C-alpha positions, 0 to 999 in steps of 0.5 A: 630220733626216738622220744624219751617216752618210748623208753620210759619203762626202763627202770632207773638205777635208783628204782632197781635198788628200791625194788631189790630192797622191797624184795629183800624185806619181803623175803626176810619177812617170809623167812622170819614167819617160816622160822617162827612157825617152825620154832613153834612146831618144834616147841609143841613137838618138844612138849608133846613128841609124836610117838613112832607107835602111831606112824605106819609103814606109809608114814601116815601119822594117826592123831585121831582116835575113835572110841566106841563106848558101847555095842548097844543102840536104841535104833535098829538101822538095817545098814548098820545092824543085821536084821537077826540081831547081833551078838553082844559082849558080856558086860565084863568084856567091855572096857570100864570107864577107868580103862577107857581113860587110861588108853585115851591118856596113852594115845593123847600123850603119844600124839592124838589130838582129836577123840570122837566117841561112838558106839553103838549109840554112845548116849546109852553108855552110863556115865558118858558125862563123866567120861567126857569130863575126864577126857577134857582134862587131857587138854594139858597133854595136847588134846584139842577136840572131843567129838561124838557121833550119835543118832540124837534120839535121847540127847537133846536134854543132856546135850548142854551138860555134855558141852559143859563137860568138854564136848566140842564137836557133834555129828548127828546121824539122820538119813531121812527128813520123813518121819514115816520113812525114819521108822522104816529105816531105823525100825524105831520111832524118834524122828522128832527127837533127833530134830530137837537135838539138832536145834539144841546143838545149833543154838549151843557153843559147839564148835561144829555141828554136822549131819551124817546122811547114808544115801541109798538108791531108791530109798532116800537119794531123792531127799539129797536136795532137801538136805542141802536146803537145810544148810541155807539158813543154818551153820551146819555141814551135811555130809552124804555118805556112800552106803558101805558093806558090813557083815549082815547089812546085805550090801549091794553095789546097785544100792550105792549112789556114787558121790559124783552122781549126787554132786551132778544132781545138786549142781543141776539145781545150784550151778553156782556151787563151789568147792569149799576148803577141807580140813586137814585129813578130813574124810569129806570133800566139801562144797558150798552154795554162795549165800548159804550159811552152811555147807555140804560134803561127800564121804566117798569111802567106796567110789573115791577112797581117802586112804592116803590121808587116813589118820584114824584109829578105832578102839572098840567097846571091848578094847580091840584096836582097829586100824581100818574100818574095813580090815577084820584084823584086831589086837586086844588092848583090854587083854594087855591091860588086864594082864598087868601090862605097862603103858610102854608095853601097851604102846608097843602093841599099838605100834604093831597094829598101826605098822601093819596097816595096809596102804588102802582098803580093798575095792568095794566088791572085795571088802571082807564082810564075813570075818569083819564085824557089823557096823554096830559092833565096831565095838564087839567081840567074837567070844560073846553071849547071844542076845537077839534084837527081834525087831518086828519086821515081816519075815523074822521068826522069833523062834529061829532068830533068822531073817527071812531069805527075801527080807532085803529083797523086799526092802531094796531094789534097783528100782524105786521102792515098792512099799505099796502102802506108802504114797510118794511122800512116804505117808500111809495110804490105802492101795488103789485097786480100781484098775485091777480085775476081779479074779478068783483068789486064795491063800493058805497060811500056817503057824504053830503054838508049842505047848507042854505035855500037860496041855497036849494031853488036855487037848487030845483028851488023854489027860486022866479024868480021875484025880491022881497023886501025880497031879498037883493042886495047881494042875487040878485047878488049871484042868478044871478051869480049862474044862469050863471054857470048853473044847480049845480047838473048836473055839480056836477054829471059830475064832480063826474064821471070825478073824479072817472075816474081820481082817479089814477091821483089824489091819488099817489099810486092808480092803474089805472083801467078800470072802467065799470060804474059810477053812481052818484046821488045828492039829495036835502034833506029838514030837518026832524026836524024844526030846522034842516039843508038843505043838498044835499046827494051825492051817487056814485057807481063805478064798474070794473073788475080788481085786486083791489077794487074801494073804493077810486074811489067811495070816490073821486067821492063823494068828487069831486061832493060835492066840485063842489056843493060848488063851484056852490053855493059859491056866495050865501052860501060860508060861511055857507056850510059844507061837512061831513060824507063821508064814504064807505057804501058798497063794493063787490068783492076781497079777503076781501069779501063783506061789507055793512055799517049798 
């Protein structure tokens, strides 16, 4: 016989009935929760229905609007702004505060719940505090958050007021923790100010603080682990962004570090890293290290795009709507407003733009970097006034306003960076030449100073000696002062030679060299074209026997020589002269071989 205990698992009718009752109650509770949630959603939709104008042909709802407040920026990050500068819109082409609020109101009433202010650099926009306060009034129409992406350089003192006016989320852009490298990457100072802004933000009532880091191979990829460590004791989300192609930023696939590669590096240090929950439609894939207060994530626009869940629209500073960061097509909402269009007509234009959004952007090597804007001008315009941002970068000519062809070749490499005057920590350091061989070396540099006709005549001694009715009193005084100084070209030639010999006193990290010879010539040049300008060509050749080259000595000689010409002629031409085109034309000796500029 079988014992009763062998079959004790068989439920009794009473137990079955109880189980069914519990299951029914649980199911009813779930259905009640679902019904309640659906009712609340229906209630919200009834109060603020989502407009079809914000739904594209792939059924993606766009409830996130990024508004560029300005095309200007107080930094010159090379991955964002072309080295030759950008074309800025005339002030009258930019959206006014009132136009921004009108469009933002229309978007929010149509279903947008999140607005982020961008640039350029949004904090350079006058009246940004008032704009945020006006946006804050849109919460009654369904707006839930007001964010801002900023470099933080000029923000730490103003941030409390912006938060009081309604700012809820802040993204800080910081690509390096090294202040020296910060200056290289941004072409400006301000690293300490950004860190102050970060401290103020973390101590504030902001709902979230995120740190955006654009990662580039051989430049800052080795700092990834340092950025991760920042999340240990701080409630901050660090997001590593893949280097993206835009007009003028010399994008190269070899410079882009895939997010998967960065994750492997982090996991090797922190094998217990775990996937963290992402926000709905978030661009970043988030991760967290157990015990760390913050988190980190990856924005993989190139290697693993998130187009299928994209819910973003962009409004440029000049009022164009962009439905994709990498799509050059734009429609002008500014022009619609200024011709007197109604809100319904503007919404129809928005709908046409959104419905034309592609399923996904092109592959990383096929993105349009010809007709699409530079990153700095997502805000920007094609019918604009040219304003050059002549950052002092080697290879940039202020006269031609074009970057040297090999500028980015020097700044980038698939190998580690070859900035010889920085140590492994990015600090200034004198190059060690002890292992180099003493060889004969020479270098030639040239440059020009453009001068008006009166100065050219003085230099070439063809200016009339006798007083003439054609000569004004001011010109007479200038001529007299010039002649008291002496022969401009002879004085400039001597100054150039002295400059070459004292280069190591002027340029901090140059080695003192025993110079064998310095040849300097200054040649007046008449214009080749009738409408051309007169000039003086300065050429300097420096030679030595040593362990390092003399290119800097040659460049210094030319620079000092031309500045001396300026000083000698300023009495008659100080407002009209221009120094330009200072370049090395030839060098010989040394490991890198000989060079001659074509």
